[in-house]
VEXTILO-566568 format. One line per field, with one value per residue: x, y, z of N, C-alpha, C in turn; residue number from 1. Coordinates in steps of 0.1 Angstrom, whole numbers, always signed. Layout:
% residues N
n.xx (X/...)
n.yy (Y/...)
n.zz (Z/...)
ca.xx (X/...)
ca.yy (Y/...)
ca.zz (Z/...)
c.xx (X/...)
c.yy (Y/...)
c.zz (Z/...)
i (NUM/...)
This chain:
% residues 108
n.xx (+339/+308/+288/+273/+285/+275/+279/+268/+261/+278/+271/+265/+248/+220/+207/+197/+200/+198/+203/+199/+182/+163/+147/+134/+132/+133/+158/+165/+185/+183/+190/+182/+183/+172/+140/+139/+129/+108/+90/+54/+38/+25/+27/+44/+45/+45/+58/+85/+97/+125/+135/+166/+181/+175/+143/+114/+90/+59/+31/+3/-20/-49/-43/-30/+3/+25/+51/+81/+106/+142/+149/+124/+102/+82/+54/+40/+12/+7/-1/-6/-9/+19/+37/+67/+90/+117/+114/+130/+159/+181/+198/+180/+178/+170/+160/+146/+126/+111/+87/+67/+93/+88/+86/+73/+46/+16/+11/-12)
n.yy (+536/+532/+513/+490/+460/+427/+395/+362/+334/+303/+272/+241/+239/+246/+278/+311/+340/+375/+395/+421/+447/+473/+505/+500/+472/+438/+414/+382/+353/+318/+285/+252/+219/+185/+179/+203/+237/+266/+279/+276/+304/+337/+357/+388/+408/+416/+388/+376/+348/+330/+300/+287/+264/+229/+216/+233/+227/+238/+250/+270/+291/+274/+255/+224/+209/+222/+215/+231/+234/+243/+274/+285/+312/+325/+345/+358/+369/+395/+387/+359/+326/+306/+276/+265/+242/+218/+189/+171/+153/+168/+199/+228/+260/+293/+326/+353/+380/+407/+431/+460/+468/+449/+465/+488/+483/+490/+483/+459)
n.zz (-1027/-1042/-1040/-1017/-1004/-1000/-985/-990/-969/-974/-969/-953/-932/-912/-918/-913/-924/-920/-943/-954/-938/-940/-945/-969/-976/-965/-968/-969/-964/-966/-955/-954/-941/-947/-934/-919/-914/-912/-883/-882/-894/-900/-929/-927/-945/-980/-996/-1015/-1026/-1035/-1048/-1047/-1047/-1044/-1031/-1023/-999/-993/-975/-979/-962/-961/-980/-994/-991/-1014/-1038/-1049/-1072/-1075/-1090/-1090/-1084/-1059/-1052/-1024/-1006/-982/-948/-951/-941/-935/-940/-941/-954/-957/-972/-984/-995/-1005/-998/-991/-1004/-1000/-1011/-996/-999/-985/-991/-987/-963/-933/-910/-918/-919/-903/-868/-856)
ca.xx (+330/+294/+279/+275/+286/+270/+283/+258/+267/+280/+271/+256/+241/+208/+211/+187/+207/+191/+214/+195/+169/+163/+133/+128/+129/+141/+164/+169/+190/+180/+194/+176/+185/+160/+131/+140/+121/+104/+78/+42/+36/+18/+36/+43/+47/+45/+70/+90/+106/+132/+142/+179/+185/+166/+129/+106/+77/+52/+16/-1/-33/-55/-39/-21/+17/+30/+66/+86/+121/+151/+146/+110/+99/+68/+49/+31/+6/+7/-10/-8/-3/+29/+44/+78/+98/+124/+110/+138/+173/+190/+198/+171/+184/+160/+162/+133/+125/+99/+85/+77/+99/+77/+84/+65/+32/+11/+8/-26)
ca.yy (+527/+536/+502/+482/+446/+417/+381/+352/+322/+291/+263/+229/+239/+255/+292/+321/+353/+387/+402/+435/+451/+487/+511/+496/+458/+428/+404/+371/+341/+307/+272/+241/+205/+177/+180/+216/+248/+277/+277/+281/+318/+345/+367/+401/+418/+408/+380/+371/+337/+324/+287/+287/+250/+220/+217/+239/+222/+249/+250/+284/+292/+260/+246/+213/+212/+222/+214/+239/+232/+254/+282/+290/+324/+326/+358/+354/+381/+399/+380/+346/+316/+299/+265/+264/+231/+210/+175/+163/+150/+179/+211/+238/+273/+303/+340/+358/+394/+413/+444/+468/+463/+447/+475/+498/+480/+494/+472/+458)
ca.zz (-1033/-1041/-1037/-1005/-1008/-990/-989/-985/-964/-981/-958/-953/-919/-912/-917/-917/-922/-924/-950/-954/-932/-940/-947/-982/-977/-958/-977/-960/-971/-957/-959/-946/-944/-947/-922/-913/-920/-904/-876/-888/-891/-911/-936/-922/-956/-993/-996/-1027/-1022/-1046/-1045/-1054/-1049/-1036/-1034/-1013/-996/-986/-974/-977/-957/-959/-991/-991/-994/-1028/-1039/-1059/-1074/-1077/-1101/-1089/-1076/-1054/-1046/-1013/-1001/-968/-939/-955/-932/-942/-934/-950/-950/-967/-969/-994/-991/-1010/-991/-996/-1003/-1004/-1009/-992/-1000/-980/-996/-981/-950/-923/-899/-923/-917/-890/-859/-854)
c.xx (+316/+285/+283/+275/+283/+275/+273/+266/+268/+282/+263/+249/+229/+212/+199/+194/+200/+202/+211/+182/+170/+148/+126/+124/+137/+146/+171/+173/+189/+185/+188/+179/+172/+153/+133/+132/+118/+92/+66/+40/+28/+28/+34/+46/+44/+58/+72/+100/+112/+138/+154/+183/+176/+152/+122/+93/+70/+37/+12/-16/-38/-52/-30/-7/+19/+45/+71/+101/+129/+148/+132/+110/+85/+66/+38/+25/+8/-4/-14/-2/+7/+35/+55/+87/+106/+122/+119/+152/+183/+188/+188/+177/+174/+165/+148/+134/+112/+98/+71/+83/+88/+75/+76/+50/+28/+8/-7/-29)
c.yy (+532/+525/+496/+467/+437/+403/+371/+340/+311/+280/+251/+228/+248/+269/+301/+335/+365/+396/+417/+437/+466/+492/+506/+481/+450/+418/+394/+359/+330/+294/+262/+227/+198/+178/+193/+226/+259/+273/+282/+295/+325/+355/+381/+412/+410/+401/+375/+361/+330/+311/+287/+273/+241/+221/+222/+232/+233/+248/+265/+284/+277/+251/+234/+217/+211/+221/+222/+237/+244/+261/+288/+302/+324/+340/+355/+367/+383/+391/+366/+336/+307/+287/+261/+252/+226/+195/+166/+162/+162/+192/+221/+252/+283/+317/+345/+373/+399/+427/+448/+462/+461/+458/+487/+495/+484/+482/+472/+453)
c.zz (-1031/-1036/-1023/-1009/-997/-994/-982/-980/-974/-971/-961/-940/-921/-910/-921/-914/-928/-930/-951/-947/-931/-942/-960/-982/-967/-968/-968/-968/-961/-964/-949/-951/-944/-933/-913/-920/-910/-895/-884/-884/-902/-916/-930/-932/-969/-993/-1010/-1024/-1034/-1042/-1054/-1057/-1040/-1040/-1021/-1011/-988/-987/-971/-973/-955/-971/-986/-995/-1009/-1028/-1051/-1060/-1076/-1090/-1101/-1080/-1072/-1049/-1036/-1007/-986/-960/-944/-945/-940/-934/-944/-945/-961/-963/-978/-989/-994/-1001/-998/-994/-1009/-1002/-1006/-992/-995/-983/-993/-968/-940/-913/-904/-923/-904/-881/-856/-840)
i (1/2/3/4/5/6/7/8/9/10/11/12/13/14/15/16/17/18/19/20/21/22/23/24/25/26/27/28/29/30/31/32/33/34/35/36/37/38/39/40/41/42/43/44/45/46/47/48/49/50/51/52/53/54/55/56/57/58/59/60/61/62/63/64/65/66/67/68/69/70/71/72/73/74/75/76/77/78/79/80/81/82/83/84/85/86/87/88/89/90/91/92/93/94/95/96/97/98/99/100/101/102/103/104/105/106/107/108)
């Protein structure tokens, strides 16, 4: 086989699986129930966040929370303060792609 095959979790439980972490990118699959999310943090790369299902509630830098439905793709720049949450009843499922791979950014 030439290709490498990866299988994403199918769950109703909180999940943050690092599917691919290599020299090119990080590819992360996340599932959050209502009132779950990520700790407040700064993006460590350019982030491409796809909402697969549910509604993403996200505050970036000093902006108020914006809500994005399934089928939305966000491009978030390096060093952006991020508050990622699911404030809705439906499961939130995200694909997060970090390019370039965070390990390729110089440490400050």
